N, C-alpha and C positions, 0 to 999 in steps of 0.2 A: 504494500500500500504506500501511499504518499501523503504527507502532511505539509501544508503551507503555514497554517495558523493555529497555534494553541489558543485556548480560551482562558483557562485557569488551571492551577495545580495546587495541591496541598499534600503535606506530609501526613500520612495516616499513622505512622510509627517510625521507628528507626530503620525498619526494613521495607516499608511500603510507601509508595508515592502514587497519588491519583492525579491524572491529567485529563482534562476535557479538551478536545481538539476537533478540527475539521479533517476528516479522513477521506481520501480519494481511493477508489479501488485500484488505480494504476496512475502512473505519471504519463499523461498524454496531452501535453500543452497544445499541440497543434489542433487536436479535436476540441479541447475546451474553448479555444479562441474562435472557432468557426461559428458563423451565423447559420443555423440550420433548423429545419423542421423535423429532422430525424429524431425519433424517440430515444436513440442511444445517447443523446446529449444529456438527458435527465439521468440515465443509468450510470453515466460517468461522473455525475456531480458529486461534490463533497457533501458529507453528512456529519453531524455532530456525534462524536463517540466519546466514551469514557474509558481510559486505559488505566489499569492498575499494574504498576511495576513492582515486582517483588525482588528487591536487591539481593537478599540472601540466597534465593533460589535461582536468580538470573532469568526470571520469566516475565513476560508481558501478556496480560489478557486484555481484551477490548470488547466493549459492547456498544451497539448503536443506540443512541438516546432519542433520535428524531429521524423519521424516515423521509424527510424532505431535503431537497438539495439546498445548500446554503454556503455562505462564505463570509469572511471578514467579521468574525464574532467579537463582540465587546461586552463588558460588564460595567456596572455602576462604578464611577471613579474611586469611591471609598472601598470597593470590594476587589480592586485589582491586587493581585498577589495573595489572594485568600480564596474564600468560597463565596459564590453568589448564587442566589436562587433564580435570578433572571439573566438571560443572555439575549442581547440584541444582535441581529444578523441581517445581511442581505439574503433574501429568500427566493428560491426558485432558480432553475437553470436558465429559463427564458424570461420570466416576468420581471425579475429584478425588483421585487417588492421589499418591504421592511417587515421583519417579524420580531416579536418578543417571546421568548420561550420561558415558561414558568415551570421549573422542575417540581416544586412543591405541589402546584395545582395539576400537574400532568397535562398541560395544554399549551397551545400557542395562540397568540393574537397577531394578526398581520394585515398589512395594507398592500394591495397591488395597484400601482399607479396606472394612468392611461397608457396605452401601448406606445405612444410617442414620447413618453418620459422614461428616463433611465436614472436610477438612484445609485449613489455610492454608499460606502460603509456608514452605518449609523453611529453617531457619537453621542452617548448618553451624557447629559449635562445635569448636574445636581441642582435641584430647585428646593429641596427640603431634606430633612434628616433621614428619611426612610429610603430603602433601596428602590421602592416602586415610585418614589416621588422625583421623577426626572422629566426633562424634555429630551427628545431624540432628534438630533440634527442630521440631515443628510443633504449632500449636494445633489441637485436635480438638474438634469439636462432635458430641455424641451426640444425635440427634434423638429417640430413644426415651426416654431419661432426661432430656432437656433440660438437660444439663450440659456443661461444657467441661473440657478438661484439656490439659496439655502432654505430647505423645507424644515419646518418645526412640527414635530409630532408630539402629542400629549402622551406621556409614558403610561398613563392609565388606560387610554383608549386609542392605541395606535391604528386600529382598524378603521377609524374615522378619517384617516388621512391627515395631511398637514392642517394645523390650525392657522397657518400662514406660510407664505413663501416670500422671501426677500429676493426679488428678481434683479439680476445684473442687466446691463445693456449689451452684454456680449456673452459668448460661450466660454466656459471654462472646461478644459479637458477633464475627462472622467478621472477622478483621483481616489486614493485610498489612504488610510492611516492618518486621519485627522485627529486633532486634539482640541480641547476647549480650555482656555485659560481665563478664569474668572477675574 
């Protein structure tokens, strides 16, 4: 398998480490980059997995946590380097929506934009003390207008889509790995 992006990791003991990550069945960058209607694009998509590394035994076990294609996972800024109950991610091999995965609730909430919009990695921005109290920012490219903007999703209701978009007067190339500095 192949992994581009880990989500989070935690030491379970002196001998075990748990890591959540996006796992691809194989490294096939040429196929991942293609614009295609072929169903295989979804089967080659990355999915969130949880790996347990047993250092004493020298083993790794991994289980799939979500059966949807996704990439560029993020957690609440206060949960980075620890454990989070919610993960934000770009969702779907083709739709490029934004999803929030809730491990405790065992479900996801997501928004799929209009087909002429493309979204980049969601960046959770703290707005209150609790993990669920965030805004999720995403760079949006509008292919019809050929402009970009920053979309703001309510962390509690991401399925409603942006509560607002600050549109630029020009296009910004699709980008990844943003950060928010308050």
